[in-house]
N, C-alpha and C positions, 0 to 999 in steps of 0.2 A: 699929312694933313688929316685931321679927324673926319670920320665918316658921320654924316648926320644920322641920328636915330629916327626910325619911323615913328610917327605919332602913336600915342597909346590908342588902342581900339576904343571906340565909343562904348559907354556902359550899355548893358542890355536895356531895352525899353521895358519899363515896368508893366505888369499886367493891368490893363485898363478895366475899370469897373463901370457899371452903368452910370448914367448921369446923376442918379440919386445916391450912388456910391454903395448900394447894398447888394450883398450876395448872400446866398444861402447854400446849404450843403445837404446831400443825401447819399446813400450808399447805392452803388450800381446793383441792379437786380440780378445781374449775371455773374460778375466776377468779384463783387463785394468791395471794390475800390471806392474811396471817398470821392464824390463828384462835387465840384463847385459850380454854381450856375447863377445867373443874374435873376433877381427877384422879378417875377412876372412871367418867366418861362413856363411852358406847359409840359415840356419833356426835355431830357438831357441825353445826349449821345456820349457814351463812354469812349475816351480816347484810347483805352487799352484794348477793349474787346468789341467795340462798336455796337454794343447793345443799347437800346433806347429804353430809358427808365422814365416813367410818368412822374411828374412833380405833383405832390399833394396840393389841394386847393389852398389859397392864401389864408393865413390865420390858423392853419392846422398845426397843433403842437406835436412835435415828434419826441420820442424817447428812445433810449438805447438799452440793450441788454446783451449779455454774452450767451451764446447758445450752449446749453448743457451737454449737447452731443459732440460738437466739433470745435467749440470755443471760438466760433466766428462772431464778430460784432454784428448785431442785428439792429436795424432801426425800424420803428413802428409808430403808428399813430397813437399818441397818448390816450389812454382810456381803454385800449384793447385788452382783452382778458387773456389771450394767447397769441403766440406768434410762431408760424411754421418756418423753420430754417430752409432757405432755398438750396443750401449745400447738402445737408444730410437728412433733411425732411423731419427732423425732430420737432415736436410741438412743445414749445416752451411757455410756461406760465408767465404772463406779463403783468405783474402786480407792482404797485407803487412801493418804493423803498421804505416808506414810513408806515406801511400797513403791517399790522400784527395779528396773530391768531392765538387762540387759547386751546389748551389740552390739559386734561388731568394726568398727573404723574401715574405711570403704570404700576408704581410700587406703593407710595404713600398717599396717593390721590390728591396731592397739593395741586392747586390750579396754577399752570405754567403759562407764560406768555412767550411767544417766539415770533421771529420774522417769517413772513410768508416765503415759501421756497425752501425752507429748511427741511431736511429729511428726518432729523431727530432733534430732541431737546434734552439737555441734562438737568435734572432736578438739583437745585441749589441746597435743598434740605437733606435728601438722602443719597444724592449722587447717582440715582438711577437714570438710565438713558431710555427715553420713551420715543419710539418710532412714530413719526407723524405723516409718513408717506402712505402709499396704498396698502402696504403690508404692515399689520400691527400684531403679528404673532409674537408669543412669548420668546421664541427662539431669536427673534430680531432684537430683543431687549436685554439679552444676557451680557451686557457690556459693563457691568458695575465696575467702578474704579474707586 
């Protein structure tokens, strides 16, 4: 006689969201994990490290960038000019992706346009590489190709 099979386990209960159905996210201030929280919360406790992260005020637009020192994803309030990484303490420039800057080519003096955050820009006319970082010495620009 066949043995009856046990019933299938019930499917897991889906994560319930607030009545209005909206959630938001932010990065844990300690371990950098992504945290989901219901809209209206004032702080979120990380399930991984138990750190409490304050939630920005409603309507605050957030942006993201990758740390130049340790390549950690950082979230910050849009409009900030710099963001300090909580992992390696590098201070990162937080400029909008569509912002551009100008510099004259170090060789032919052609006006060049480049994206903020670039360390150098290559001239399309003479192929000279002009440093746009803190150091602008001639030794840094001897990369002609």
